[in-house]
Predicted model as a PDB file, atoms N, CA, C, CB and O in Angstrom, pLDDT in the B-factor column:
MODEL        1                                                                  
ATOM      1  N   MET A   1       0.757  -1.066  -0.103  1.00 47.00           N  
ATOM      2  CA  MET A   1       0.003   0.017  -0.072  1.00 47.00           C  
ATOM      3  C   MET A   1       1.048   1.244  -0.091  1.00 47.00           C  
ATOM      4  CB  MET A   1      -0.956  -0.042   1.155  1.00 47.00           C  
ATOM      5  O   MET A   1       2.133   1.204   0.490  1.00 47.00           O  
ATOM      6  N   THR A   2       0.562   2.371  -0.858  1.00 57.00           N  
ATOM      7  CA  THR A   2       1.382   3.377  -0.937  1.00 57.00           C  
ATOM      8  C   THR A   2       1.007   4.445  -0.168  1.00 57.00           C  
ATOM      9  CB  THR A   2       1.550   3.721  -2.128  1.00 57.00           C  
ATOM     10  O   THR A   2      -0.100   4.881  -0.483  1.00 57.00           O  
ATOM     11  N   GLU A   3       1.636   5.106   0.876  1.00 67.00           N  
ATOM     12  CA  GLU A   3       1.415   6.036   1.887  1.00 67.00           C  
ATOM     13  C   GLU A   3       0.819   7.260   1.281  1.00 67.00           C  
ATOM     14  CB  GLU A   3       2.661   6.331   2.623  1.00 67.00           C  
ATOM     15  O   GLU A   3       1.368   7.602   0.234  1.00 67.00           O  
ATOM     16  N   LEU A   4      -0.224   8.042   1.708  1.00 77.00           N  
ATOM     17  CA  LEU A   4      -0.552   8.988   1.196  1.00 77.00           C  
ATOM     18  C   LEU A   4       0.283  10.562   1.525  1.00 77.00           C  
ATOM     19  CB  LEU A   4      -1.841   8.860   1.488  1.00 77.00           C  
ATOM     20  O   LEU A   4       0.271  11.628   0.909  1.00 77.00           O  
ATOM     21  N   ALA A   5       0.865  10.191   2.577  1.00 83.00           N  
ATOM     22  CA  ALA A   5       1.666  11.528   3.133  1.00 83.00           C  
ATOM     23  C   ALA A   5       3.161  11.176   3.434  1.00 83.00           C  
ATOM     24  CB  ALA A   5       0.965  12.134   4.616  1.00 83.00           C  
ATOM     25  O   ALA A   5       3.441  10.087   3.934  1.00 83.00           O  
ATOM     26  N   HIS A   6       3.976  11.965   3.172  1.00 90.00           N  
ATOM     27  CA  HIS A   6       5.461  11.757   3.429  1.00 90.00           C  
ATOM     28  C   HIS A   6       6.227  12.604   4.194  1.00 90.00           C  
ATOM     29  CB  HIS A   6       6.110  11.728   2.334  1.00 90.00           C  
ATOM     30  O   HIS A   6       6.169  13.797   3.895  1.00 90.00           O  
ATOM     31  N   ILE A   7       7.034  12.224   5.247  1.00 91.00           N  
ATOM     32  CA  ILE A   7       7.695  12.994   5.851  1.00 91.00           C  
ATOM     33  C   ILE A   7       8.748  13.358   5.134  1.00 91.00           C  
ATOM     34  CB  ILE A   7       7.950  12.588   6.914  1.00 91.00           C  
ATOM     35  O   ILE A   7       9.281  12.610   4.314  1.00 91.00           O  
ATOM     36  N   LEU A   8       9.242  14.878   5.462  1.00 93.00           N  
ATOM     37  CA  LEU A   8      10.410  15.592   4.478  1.00 93.00           C  
ATOM     38  C   LEU A   8      11.411  15.620   5.538  1.00 93.00           C  
ATOM     39  CB  LEU A   8      10.075  17.278   3.743  1.00 93.00           C  
ATOM     40  O   LEU A   8      11.292  16.557   6.328  1.00 93.00           O  
ATOM     41  N   ASP A   9      12.523  14.677   5.765  1.00 94.00           N  
ATOM     42  CA  ASP A   9      13.534  14.475   6.652  1.00 94.00           C  
ATOM     43  C   ASP A   9      14.524  15.782   6.481  1.00 94.00           C  
ATOM     44  CB  ASP A   9      14.228  13.041   6.364  1.00 94.00           C  
ATOM     45  O   ASP A   9      14.880  16.251   5.400  1.00 94.00           O  
ATOM     46  N   GLY A  10      14.836  16.194   7.599  1.00 94.00           N  
ATOM     47  CA  GLY A  10      15.958  17.049   7.932  1.00 94.00           C  
ATOM     48  C   GLY A  10      15.593  18.677   7.415  1.00 94.00           C  
ATOM     49  O   GLY A  10      16.468  19.531   7.272  1.00 94.00           O  
ATOM     50  N   LEU A  11      14.334  18.881   7.205  1.00 95.00           N  
ATOM     51  CA  LEU A  11      13.843  20.055   6.988  1.00 95.00           C  
ATOM     52  C   LEU A  11      13.136  20.538   8.290  1.00 95.00           C  
ATOM     53  CB  LEU A  11      12.995  20.000   5.815  1.00 95.00           C  
ATOM     54  O   LEU A  11      12.688  19.789   9.159  1.00 95.00           O  
ATOM     55  N   ARG A  12      13.101  21.922   8.297  1.00 96.00           N  
ATOM     56  CA  ARG A  12      12.602  22.645   9.640  1.00 96.00           C  
ATOM     57  C   ARG A  12      11.483  23.705   9.536  1.00 96.00           C  
ATOM     58  CB  ARG A  12      13.796  23.389  10.295  1.00 96.00           C  
ATOM     59  O   ARG A  12      11.559  24.824   9.029  1.00 96.00           O  
ATOM     60  N   CYS A  13      10.589  23.197  10.037  1.00 96.00           N  
ATOM     61  CA  CYS A  13       9.323  24.447  10.059  1.00 96.00           C  
ATOM     62  C   CYS A  13       9.778  25.832  10.422  1.00 96.00           C  
ATOM     63  CB  CYS A  13       8.112  24.135  11.228  1.00 96.00           C  
ATOM     64  O   CYS A  13      10.342  26.198  11.454  1.00 96.00           O  
ATOM     65  N   ALA A  14       9.434  26.503   9.409  1.00 95.00           N  
ATOM     66  CA  ALA A  14       9.597  28.068   9.572  1.00 95.00           C  
ATOM     67  C   ALA A  14       8.986  28.843  10.441  1.00 95.00           C  
ATOM     68  CB  ALA A  14       9.300  28.678   8.564  1.00 95.00           C  
ATOM     69  O   ALA A  14       9.471  29.911  10.815  1.00 95.00           O  
ATOM     70  N   ALA A  15       7.707  28.318  10.905  1.00 96.00           N  
ATOM     71  CA  ALA A  15       6.964  28.977  12.052  1.00 96.00           C  
ATOM     72  C   ALA A  15       7.413  28.510  13.273  1.00 96.00           C  
ATOM     73  CB  ALA A  15       5.519  28.775  12.014  1.00 96.00           C  
ATOM     74  O   ALA A  15       7.789  29.395  14.041  1.00 96.00           O  
ATOM     75  N   CYS A  16       7.493  27.173  13.740  1.00 97.00           N  
ATOM     76  CA  CYS A  16       8.140  26.860  14.960  1.00 97.00           C  
ATOM     77  C   CYS A  16       9.380  26.317  15.422  1.00 97.00           C  
ATOM     78  CB  CYS A  16       7.535  26.267  15.382  1.00 97.00           C  
ATOM     79  O   CYS A  16       9.830  26.133  16.553  1.00 97.00           O  
ATOM     80  N   HIS A  17       9.915  26.060  14.029  1.00 97.00           N  
ATOM     81  CA  HIS A  17      11.430  25.766  14.044  1.00 97.00           C  
ATOM     82  C   HIS A  17      11.736  24.340  14.515  1.00 97.00           C  
ATOM     83  CB  HIS A  17      12.193  26.783  15.004  1.00 97.00           C  
ATOM     84  O   HIS A  17      12.847  24.063  14.967  1.00 97.00           O  
ATOM     85  N   ALA A  18      10.723  23.404  14.406  1.00 97.00           N  
ATOM     86  CA  ALA A  18      10.754  22.329  14.582  1.00 97.00           C  
ATOM     87  C   ALA A  18      11.370  21.504  13.532  1.00 97.00           C  
ATOM     88  CB  ALA A  18       9.697  22.081  14.878  1.00 97.00           C  
ATOM     89  O   ALA A  18      10.992  21.669  12.372  1.00 97.00           O  
ATOM     90  N   VAL A  19      12.272  20.637  13.806  1.00 96.00           N  
ATOM     91  CA  VAL A  19      13.023  19.440  12.525  1.00 96.00           C  
ATOM     92  C   VAL A  19      12.335  18.299  12.606  1.00 96.00           C  
ATOM     93  CB  VAL A  19      14.731  18.898  12.733  1.00 96.00           C  
ATOM     94  O   VAL A  19      11.929  17.770  13.640  1.00 96.00           O  
ATOM     95  N   ASN A  20      12.156  17.780  11.086  1.00 95.00           N  
ATOM     96  CA  ASN A  20      11.646  16.445  11.195  1.00 95.00           C  
ATOM     97  C   ASN A  20      10.012  16.387  11.439  1.00 95.00           C  
ATOM     98  CB  ASN A  20      12.426  15.750  12.380  1.00 95.00           C  
ATOM     99  O   ASN A  20       9.558  15.330  11.877  1.00 95.00           O  
ATOM    100  N   THR A  21       9.284  17.276  11.222  1.00 95.00           N  
ATOM    101  CA  THR A  21       7.827  17.484  11.638  1.00 95.00           C  
ATOM    102  C   THR A  21       7.305  17.877  10.488  1.00 95.00           C  
ATOM    103  CB  THR A  21       7.516  18.493  12.765  1.00 95.00           C  
ATOM    104  O   THR A  21       6.081  17.979  10.560  1.00 95.00           O  
ATOM    105  N   LEU A  22       7.856  18.194   9.224  1.00 96.00           N  
ATOM    106  CA  LEU A  22       6.869  18.652   7.951  1.00 96.00           C  
ATOM    107  C   LEU A  22       6.508  17.083   7.333  1.00 96.00           C  
ATOM    108  CB  LEU A  22       7.833  19.849   6.564  1.00 96.00           C  
ATOM    109  O   LEU A  22       7.172  16.051   7.423  1.00 96.00           O  
ATOM    110  N   TRP A  23       5.369  17.299   6.761  1.00 95.00           N  
ATOM    111  CA  TRP A  23       4.820  16.257   6.018  1.00 95.00           C  
ATOM    112  C   TRP A  23       4.118  16.803   4.538  1.00 95.00           C  
ATOM    113  CB  TRP A  23       3.753  15.539   6.998  1.00 95.00           C  
ATOM    114  O   TRP A  23       3.454  17.824   4.352  1.00 95.00           O  
ATOM    115  N   LEU A  24       4.514  15.747   3.574  1.00 94.00           N  
ATOM    116  CA  LEU A  24       3.995  16.226   2.176  1.00 94.00           C  
ATOM    117  C   LEU A  24       2.899  15.267   1.694  1.00 94.00           C  
ATOM    118  CB  LEU A  24       5.208  16.270   1.046  1.00 94.00           C  
ATOM    119  O   LEU A  24       2.918  14.046   1.540  1.00 94.00           O  
ATOM    120  N   ASP A  25       1.948  16.174   1.502  1.00 92.00           N  
ATOM    121  CA  ASP A  25       0.612  15.313   1.071  1.00 92.00           C  
ATOM    122  C   ASP A  25       0.383  15.756  -0.077  1.00 92.00           C  
ATOM    123  CB  ASP A  25      -0.710  15.420   1.907  1.00 92.00           C  
ATOM    124  O   ASP A  25       0.014  16.925  -0.192  1.00 92.00           O  
ATOM    125  N   LEU A  26       0.557  14.875  -1.286  1.00 87.00           N  
ATOM    126  CA  LEU A  26       0.546  15.037  -2.345  1.00 87.00           C  
ATOM    127  C   LEU A  26      -1.001  15.114  -2.968  1.00 87.00           C  
ATOM    128  CB  LEU A  26       1.388  14.138  -2.757  1.00 87.00           C  
ATOM    129  O   LEU A  26      -1.318  15.823  -3.923  1.00 87.00           O  
ATOM    130  N   ILE A  27      -1.955  14.176  -2.177  1.00 87.00           N  
ATOM    131  CA  ILE A  27      -3.062  14.081  -2.656  1.00 87.00           C  
ATOM    132  C   ILE A  27      -3.892  15.750  -2.481  1.00 87.00           C  
ATOM    133  CB  ILE A  27      -3.698  12.781  -1.900  1.00 87.00           C  
ATOM    134  O   ILE A  27      -4.505  16.282  -3.406  1.00 87.00           O  
ATOM    135  N   ARG A  28      -3.762  16.219  -1.406  1.00 89.00           N  
ATOM    136  CA  ARG A  28      -4.361  17.436  -1.003  1.00 89.00           C  
ATOM    137  C   ARG A  28      -3.312  18.665  -1.516  1.00 89.00           C  
ATOM    138  CB  ARG A  28      -4.616  17.397   0.677  1.00 89.00           C  
ATOM    139  O   ARG A  28      -3.756  19.812  -1.562  1.00 89.00           O  
ATOM    140  N   GLY A  29      -2.089  18.428  -1.850  1.00 90.00           N  
ATOM    141  CA  GLY A  29      -1.335  19.597  -2.584  1.00 90.00           C  
ATOM    142  C   GLY A  29      -0.848  20.508  -1.460  1.00 90.00           C  
ATOM    143  O   GLY A  29      -0.876  21.733  -1.573  1.00 90.00           O  
ATOM    144  N   LEU A  30      -0.236  19.644   0.031  1.00 93.00           N  
ATOM    145  CA  LEU A  30      -0.265  20.489   1.054  1.00 93.00           C  
ATOM    146  C   LEU A  30       0.903  19.757   1.849  1.00 93.00           C  
ATOM    147  CB  LEU A  30      -1.740  20.655   1.767  1.00 93.00           C  
ATOM    148  O   LEU A  30       0.894  18.547   2.075  1.00 93.00           O  
ATOM    149  N   VAL A  31       2.031  20.737   2.296  1.00 95.00           N  
ATOM    150  CA  VAL A  31       2.939  20.564   3.274  1.00 95.00           C  
ATOM    151  C   VAL A  31       2.495  21.236   4.425  1.00 95.00           C  
ATOM    152  CB  VAL A  31       4.194  20.963   2.897  1.00 95.00           C  
ATOM    153  O   VAL A  31       2.242  22.441   4.431  1.00 95.00           O  
ATOM    154  N   GLU A  32       2.375  20.369   5.567  1.00 96.00           N  
ATOM    155  CA  GLU A  32       2.157  20.752   7.025  1.00 96.00           C  
ATOM    156  C   GLU A  32       2.947  20.319   8.092  1.00 96.00           C  
ATOM    157  CB  GLU A  32       0.999  20.396   7.398  1.00 96.00           C  
ATOM    158  O   GLU A  32       3.535  19.238   8.124  1.00 96.00           O  
ATOM    159  N   CYS A  33       2.957  21.162   8.956  1.00 97.00           N  
ATOM    160  CA  CYS A  33       3.913  20.659  10.296  1.00 97.00           C  
ATOM    161  C   CYS A  33       3.143  20.242  11.102  1.00 97.00           C  
ATOM    162  CB  CYS A  33       4.783  21.649  11.078  1.00 97.00           C  
ATOM    163  O   CYS A  33       2.179  20.904  11.485  1.00 97.00           O  
ATOM    164  N   ARG A  34       3.446  18.940  11.561  1.00 95.00           N  
ATOM    165  CA  ARG A  34       2.718  18.070  12.701  1.00 95.00           C  
ATOM    166  C   ARG A  34       2.976  18.745  14.072  1.00 95.00           C  
ATOM    167  CB  ARG A  34       3.308  16.457  12.763  1.00 95.00           C  
ATOM    168  O   ARG A  34       2.262  18.442  15.028  1.00 95.00           O  
ATOM    169  N   ALA A  35       3.965  19.640  14.196  1.00 97.00           N  
ATOM    170  CA  ALA A  35       3.916  19.905  15.666  1.00 97.00           C  
ATOM    171  C   ALA A  35       3.193  21.151  15.913  1.00 97.00           C  
ATOM    172  CB  ALA A  35       5.308  19.993  16.291  1.00 97.00           C  
ATOM    173  O   ALA A  35       2.602  21.180  16.992  1.00 97.00           O  
ATOM    174  N   CYS A  36       3.072  22.469  14.970  1.00 97.00           N  
ATOM    175  CA  CYS A  36       2.390  23.464  14.929  1.00 97.00           C  
ATOM    176  C   CYS A  36       0.982  23.708  14.103  1.00 97.00           C  
ATOM    177  CB  CYS A  36       3.235  24.191  14.633  1.00 97.00           C  
ATOM    178  O   CYS A  36       0.173  24.609  14.325  1.00 97.00           O  
ATOM    179  N   GLY A  37       0.901  22.765  13.178  1.00 95.00           N  
ATOM    180  CA  GLY A  37      -0.070  22.903  12.389  1.00 95.00           C  
ATOM    181  C   GLY A  37       0.045  23.688  11.220  1.00 95.00           C  
ATOM    182  O   GLY A  37      -0.772  23.483  10.323  1.00 95.00           O  
ATOM    183  N   GLN A  38       0.896  24.530  11.074  1.00 96.00           N  
ATOM    184  CA  GLN A  38       1.125  25.435  10.001  1.00 96.00           C  
ATOM    185  C   GLN A  38       1.314  24.466   8.697  1.00 96.00           C  
ATOM    186  CB  GLN A  38       2.448  26.416  10.326  1.00 96.00           C  
ATOM    187  O   GLN A  38       1.811  23.345   8.591  1.00 96.00           O  
ATOM    188  N   GLY A  39       0.685  25.395   7.700  1.00 96.00           N  
ATOM    189  CA  GLY A  39       0.324  24.618   6.551  1.00 96.00           C  
ATOM    190  C   GLY A  39       0.951  25.443   5.084  1.00 96.00           C  
ATOM    191  O   GLY A  39       1.229  26.629   5.259  1.00 96.00           O  
ATOM    192  N   ALA A  40       1.133  24.989   3.960  1.00 94.00           N  
ATOM    193  CA  ALA A  40       1.449  25.439   3.112  1.00 94.00           C  
ATOM    194  C   ALA A  40       0.743  24.835   1.779  1.00 94.00           C  
ATOM    195  CB  ALA A  40       2.658  25.427   3.278  1.00 94.00           C  
ATOM    196  O   ALA A  40       0.649  23.607   1.794  1.00 94.00           O  
ATOM    197  N   LEU A  41       0.240  25.481   0.647  1.00 93.00           N  
ATOM    198  CA  LEU A  41      -0.403  24.960  -0.395  1.00 93.00           C  
ATOM    199  C   LEU A  41       0.731  24.756  -1.269  1.00 93.00           C  
ATOM    200  CB  LEU A  41      -1.523  25.790  -0.934  1.00 93.00           C  
ATOM    201  O   LEU A  41       1.709  25.472  -1.055  1.00 93.00           O  
ATOM    202  N   ILE A  42       0.792  23.877  -2.257  1.00 88.00           N  
ATOM    203  CA  ILE A  42       1.723  23.470  -3.335  1.00 88.00           C  
ATOM    204  C   ILE A  42       1.261  23.983  -4.551  1.00 88.00           C  
ATOM    205  CB  ILE A  42       1.891  22.011  -3.459  1.00 88.00           C  
ATOM    206  O   ILE A  42       0.113  23.737  -4.921  1.00 88.00           O  
ATOM    207  N   ASP A  43       2.073  24.711  -5.256  1.00 83.00           N  
ATOM    208  CA  ASP A  43       1.417  25.370  -6.688  1.00 83.00           C  
ATOM    209  C   ASP A  43       1.631  24.393  -7.678  1.00 83.00           C  
ATOM    210  CB  ASP A  43       2.123  26.830  -7.258  1.00 83.00           C  
ATOM    211  O   ASP A  43       2.770  24.387  -8.146  1.00 83.00           O  
ATOM    212  N   PRO A  44       0.724  23.451  -8.179  1.00 74.00           N  
ATOM    213  CA  PRO A  44       1.024  22.659  -9.254  1.00 74.00           C  
ATOM    214  C   PRO A  44       1.566  23.214 -10.421  1.00 74.00           C  
ATOM    215  CB  PRO A  44       0.014  22.043  -9.580  1.00 74.00           C  
ATOM    216  O   PRO A  44       2.483  22.624 -10.992  1.00 74.00           O  
ATOM    217  N   GLY A  45       1.021  24.510 -10.948  1.00 74.00           N  
ATOM    218  CA  GLY A  45       1.907  25.176 -11.977  1.00 74.00           C  
ATOM    219  C   GLY A  45       2.920  25.438 -11.912  1.00 74.00           C  
ATOM    220  O   GLY A  45       3.429  25.666 -13.010  1.00 74.00           O  
ATOM    221  N   ASP A  46       3.645  25.549 -10.959  1.00 61.00           N  
ATOM    222  CA  ASP A  46       5.039  25.802 -10.725  1.00 61.00           C  
ATOM    223  C   ASP A  46       6.032  24.852 -10.884  1.00 61.00           C  
ATOM    224  CB  ASP A  46       5.187  26.193  -9.588  1.00 61.00           C  
ATOM    225  O   ASP A  46       6.694  24.602  -9.877  1.00 61.00           O  
ATOM    226  N   GLU A  47       6.328  24.192 -12.032  1.00 63.00           N  
ATOM    227  CA  GLU A  47       7.183  23.266 -12.372  1.00 63.00           C  
ATOM    228  C   GLU A  47       8.043  23.793 -13.524  1.00 63.00           C  
ATOM    229  CB  GLU A  47       6.478  22.052 -12.669  1.00 63.00           C  
ATOM    230  O   GLU A  47       7.799  24.611 -14.411  1.00 63.00           O  
ATOM    231  N   TRP A  48       9.244  22.987 -13.198  1.00 65.00           N  
ATOM    232  CA  TRP A  48      10.482  23.144 -14.143  1.00 65.00           C  
ATOM    233  C   TRP A  48      10.408  22.705 -15.615  1.00 65.00           C  
ATOM    234  CB  TRP A  48      11.601  22.368 -13.574  1.00 65.00           C  
ATOM    235  O   TRP A  48      10.221  21.505 -15.818  1.00 65.00           O  
ATOM    236  N   GLU A  49      10.517  23.430 -16.533  1.00 62.00           N  
ATOM    237  CA  GLU A  49      10.160  22.711 -18.105  1.00 62.00           C  
ATOM    238  C   GLU A  49      11.497  22.667 -18.541  1.00 62.00           C  
ATOM    239  CB  GLU A  49       9.092  23.641 -19.331  1.00 62.00           C  
ATOM    240  O   GLU A  49      12.328  23.535 -18.273  1.00 62.00           O  
ATOM    241  N   ASP A  50      11.728  21.557 -19.281  1.00 61.00           N  
ATOM    242  CA  ASP A  50      12.751  21.346 -19.904  1.00 61.00           C  
ATOM    243  C   ASP A  50      12.864  22.300 -21.134  1.00 61.00           C  
ATOM    244  CB  ASP A  50      12.774  20.017 -20.177  1.00 61.00           C  
ATOM    245  O   ASP A  50      11.848  22.625 -21.748  1.00 61.00           O  
ATOM    246  N   ALA A  51      14.147  22.764 -21.505  1.00 53.00           N  
ATOM    247  CA  ALA A  51      14.385  23.559 -22.769  1.00 53.00           C  
ATOM    248  C   ALA A  51      14.586  22.847 -24.251  1.00 53.00           C  
ATOM    249  CB  ALA A  51      15.622  24.337 -22.493  1.00 53.00           C  
ATOM    250  O   ALA A  51      14.777  23.542 -25.249  1.00 53.00           O  
TER     251      ALA A  51                                                      
ENDMDL                                                                          
END                                                                             
Protein backbone atom coordinates (compact mmCIF):
# COMPACT_ATOMS: atom_id res chain seq x y z
CA MET A 1 0.00 0.00 0.00
CA THR A 2 1.31 3.45 -0.89
CA GLU A 3 1.38 6.11 1.82
CA LEU A 4 -0.56 9.28 1.08
CA ALA A 5 1.77 11.51 3.14
CA HIS A 6 5.56 11.50 3.36
CA ILE A 7 7.79 13.02 6.04
CA LEU A 8 10.31 15.57 4.76
CA ASP A 9 13.49 14.48 6.58
CA GLY A 10 15.98 17.10 7.68
CA LEU A 11 13.73 20.11 7.06
CA ARG A 12 12.75 22.67 9.68
CA CYS A 13 9.36 24.37 10.05
CA ALA A 14 9.64 28.11 9.41
CA ALA A 15 6.94 28.87 12.00
CA CYS A 16 7.94 26.78 15.04
CA HIS A 17 11.50 25.70 14.03
CA ALA A 18 10.82 22.02 14.78
CA VAL A 19 12.92 19.55 12.75
CA ASN A 20 11.49 16.48 10.97
CA THR A 21 7.85 17.47 11.55
CA LEU A 22 6.98 18.52 7.99
CA TRP A 23 4.75 16.19 5.99
CA LEU A 24 4.09 16.31 2.25
CA ASP A 25 0.58 15.33 1.20
CA LEU A 26 0.51 15.09 -2.61
CA ILE A 27 -3.20 14.23 -2.78
CA ARG A 28 -4.24 17.46 -1.03
CA GLY A 29 -1.29 19.48 -2.42
CA LEU A 30 -0.16 20.50 1.06
CA VAL A 31 2.94 20.61 3.25
CA GLU A 32 2.00 20.60 6.93
CA CYS A 33 3.90 20.79 10.23
CA ARG A 34 2.69 18.15 12.65
CA ALA A 35 4.10 20.12 15.62
CA CYS A 36 2.33 23.47 15.18
CA GLY A 37 -0.21 22.83 12.39
CA GLN A 38 1.20 25.44 10.00
CA GLY A 39 0.48 24.51 6.39
CA ALA A 40 1.40 25.63 2.90
CA LEU A 41 -0.28 24.79 -0.40
CA ILE A 42 1.77 23.48 -3.30
CA ASP A 43 1.39 25.34 -6.61
CA PRO A 44 1.02 22.60 -9.27
CA GLY A 45 1.62 25.12 -12.09
CA ASP A 46 5.11 25.97 -10.81
CA GLU A 47 7.07 23.17 -12.48
CA TRP A 48 10.41 23.33 -14.25
CA GLU A 49 10.16 22.86 -17.98
CA ASP A 50 12.92 21.31 -20.05
CA ALA A 51 14.24 23.69 -22.68
